[in-house]
C-alpha positions in Angstrom: -16.8 25.0 11.0 -18.1 26.1 7.3 -14.6 27.1 6.1 -13.2 24.0 7.7 -15.4 21.8 6.3 -15.0 23.2 3.1 -11.2 22.6 3.5 -11.9 19.0 4.4 -14.0 18.4 1.2 -11.0 20.2 -1.0 -8.4 18.2 0.5 -10.4 15.0 -0.1 -11.2 15.9 -3.8 -7.3 16.8 -4.3 -6.2 13.5 -2.8 -8.5 11.6 -5.1 -7.0 13.5 -8.3 -3.5 12.9 -6.9 -4.2 9.3 -6.5 -5.6 9.3 -10.3 -2.7 11.1 -11.5 0.0 8.7 -9.8 -1.8 5.8 -11.3 -1.4 7.3 -14.7 2.2 8.2 -14.4 3.0 4.6 -13.1 1.3 2.9 -16.1 3.5 4.9 -18.4 6.7 4.2 -16.4 7.3 7.7 -15.6 8.8 9.0 -12.6 6.5 10.0 -9.7 5.0 13.4 -10.3 5.7 16.5 -8.2 2.6 18.0 -6.7 4.4 20.8 -4.6 6.8 21.6 -2.4 6.4 21.4 1.6 6.6 25.0 2.9 8.7 25.4 6.3 7.9 24.7 9.6 8.9 24.1 13.2 6.7 21.9 15.6 7.7 19.7 18.5 8.4 16.2 18.7 7.5 13.3 21.2 10.7 14.2 23.0 10.0 17.8 23.4 12.6 18.8 20.9 11.6 21.2 18.0 11.5 19.7 14.6 11.8 21.7 11.2 11.6 21.0 7.4 15.4 21.4 7.7 15.6 18.3 9.7 13.6 16.2 7.4 15.1 17.6 4.1 17.7 15.1 2.6 15.3 12.1 3.9 12.2 10.5 2.2 9.3 10.6 4.5 5.9 9.2 4.6 3.1 11.4 6.6 -0.5 11.4 8.2 -2.5 13.1 10.5 -4.0 11.3 13.6 -5.0 12.1 17.3 -4.2 9.8 20.2 -8.0 10.0 21.5 -9.4 9.1 18.0 -12.2 6.3 18.4 -12.2 5.9 14.9 -9.6 5.0 11.8 -6.7 6.4 13.9 -5.4 3.0 15.4 -5.8 1.4 12.1 -3.8 4.1 10.5 -1.2 3.9 13.1 -0.8 0.1 12.8 -0.3 0.5 9.1 2.4 3.1 9.6 4.1 0.6 12.1 4.0 -1.9 9.5 5.7 0.3 7.1 8.6 1.2 9.8 9.0 -2.8 10.5 9.1 -3.7 6.6 11.6 -0.7 5.9 15.4 -2.0 5.6 17.7 -1.1 8.6 19.6 1.0 6.0 17.0 2.8 4.8 17.0 6.8 5.9 13.1 7.2 5.2 11.3 8.8 8.2 7.7 8.5 9.3 5.9 11.4 10.4 2.3 11.6 12.4 0.8 15.0 13.0 -1.9 15.5 15.6 -5.1 17.1 14.9 -5.5 17.8 18.6 -2.5 19.7 19.7 -4.1 20.9 23.2 -4.5 17.3 24.5 -1.5 15.7 22.7 1.4 16.9 24.3 5.1 15.5 23.8 4.8 13.1 26.6 1.2 11.8 25.5 2.6 11.4 21.7 5.6 9.6 23.3 3.4 7.3 25.4 1.2 6.9 22.4 4.3 5.8 20.2 5.5 3.6 22.5 2.3 1.7 22.7 3.0 1.0 18.6 7.0 0.3 19.5 7.8 3.4 17.4 11.3 4.0 16.9 12.2 7.4 17.7 14.9 7.8 15.2 12.5 6.6 12.5 9.3 7.8 13.6 8.4 11.2 14.6 5.2 12.3 16.3 4.5 16.2 16.0 2.5 18.8 18.1 2.6 22.4 18.4 0.4 25.5 17.5 -2.8 24.8 15.9 -2.1 27.3 12.9 1.3 25.7 12.0 -0.1 22.1 12.4 -3.0 23.3 10.0 -0.8 24.9 7.5 1.7 22.1 7.0 -1.1 19.6 6.9 -3.6 21.6 4.7 -1.7 23.7 2.4 1.6 21.4 2.3 0.8 17.8 2.7 -3.0 17.9 1.4 -4.0 16.4 4.8 -7.3 18.1 6.6 -9.2 17.5 10.0 -12.4 19.5 11.0 -13.3 19.8 14.7 -16.7 18.5 15.3 -19.5 20.7 17.0 -20.4 19.1 20.5 -23.8 18.3 19.2 -22.2 16.0 16.3 -20.2 14.1 18.3 -21.4 10.6 18.9 -19.1 9.8 21.9 -17.0 12.2 24.0 -13.8 11.3 22.2 -15.3 11.7 18.7 -13.6 14.9 18.1 -12.3 15.2 14.7 -13.4 14.4 11.1 -9.9 14.0 9.0 -8.5 12.5 6.2 -7.2 9.0 6.3 -4.1 9.0 3.6 -0.8 8.6 3.8 1.5 10.9 1.6 5.2 10.6 0.7 7.6 13.8 0.4 11.2 13.3 -1.3 14.3 14.5 -0.2 14.0 17.7 -1.8 10.9 18.1 0.6 8.4 17.9 -2.5 5.0 16.1 -2.2 5.2 13.0 -4.5 2.6 10.5 -3.8 -1.1 10.1 -1.9 -2.2 6.7 -0.6 -5.7 5.9 1.0 -5.4 3.8 3.7 -8.9 2.9 4.4 -12.4 2.6 2.8 -14.2 0.2 0.8 -11.9 -1.5 -2.0 -8.8 -0.6 0.0 -6.3 -3.4 0.6 -3.9 -2.6 3.6 -1.4 -5.1 2.3 -1.5 -3.6 -1.6 -1.1 -0.1 0.2 2.2 -1.1 1.9 3.7 -2.9 -1.0 3.0 0.2 -3.2 4.2 2.8 -0.6 7.5 0.7 0.0 7.8 0.3 -3.8 7.7 4.3 -4.2 10.0 4.7 -1.3 12.7 2.9 -3.1 12.2 5.0 -6.4 12.5 8.3 -4.4 15.4 6.8 -2.4 17.2 6.0 -5.8 16.7 9.4 -7.1 19.1 12.0 -7.0 
């Protein structure tokens, strides 16, 4: 728990730093900065099919981390992801990726039902589950996302299982992390966040 808590704090600090850097780069009219490369992975999508980094390479993609039993911000985040899906042009090849923090419960059928609840387009929006170490490695080490499982005595409700970051991140066609966007919290306007992400998607789609 101590190490997990430290990881969440570190991820939050890193995300805040990246947000500041992105704003500075935008103010200078420069390309979006590169914050690191995404390590290879193999997980399972909502249809029970294996998905690896190779399947996403060549696409811009936006990712977040949620769990389907979440009583907190996950529903709001998923609605925001759906708004991105609906706003993307039909010709856009950008993908949306949602990782689960709760793979023991969030099996492919559960994720498929959850996605259908939000009219997720399977060719556009992928929900990923798999082995906990692989999810943690992709989320924390590559995407700067984090989740900490709460101890039973710290839970305020039966499904109050995790504390996790509420950011969206964007990855370019070369599988490099290029942007971080806070989706909740004081002073955050969802409509502005959506416009910013859509703008950055267009910028990355125009890159070679």
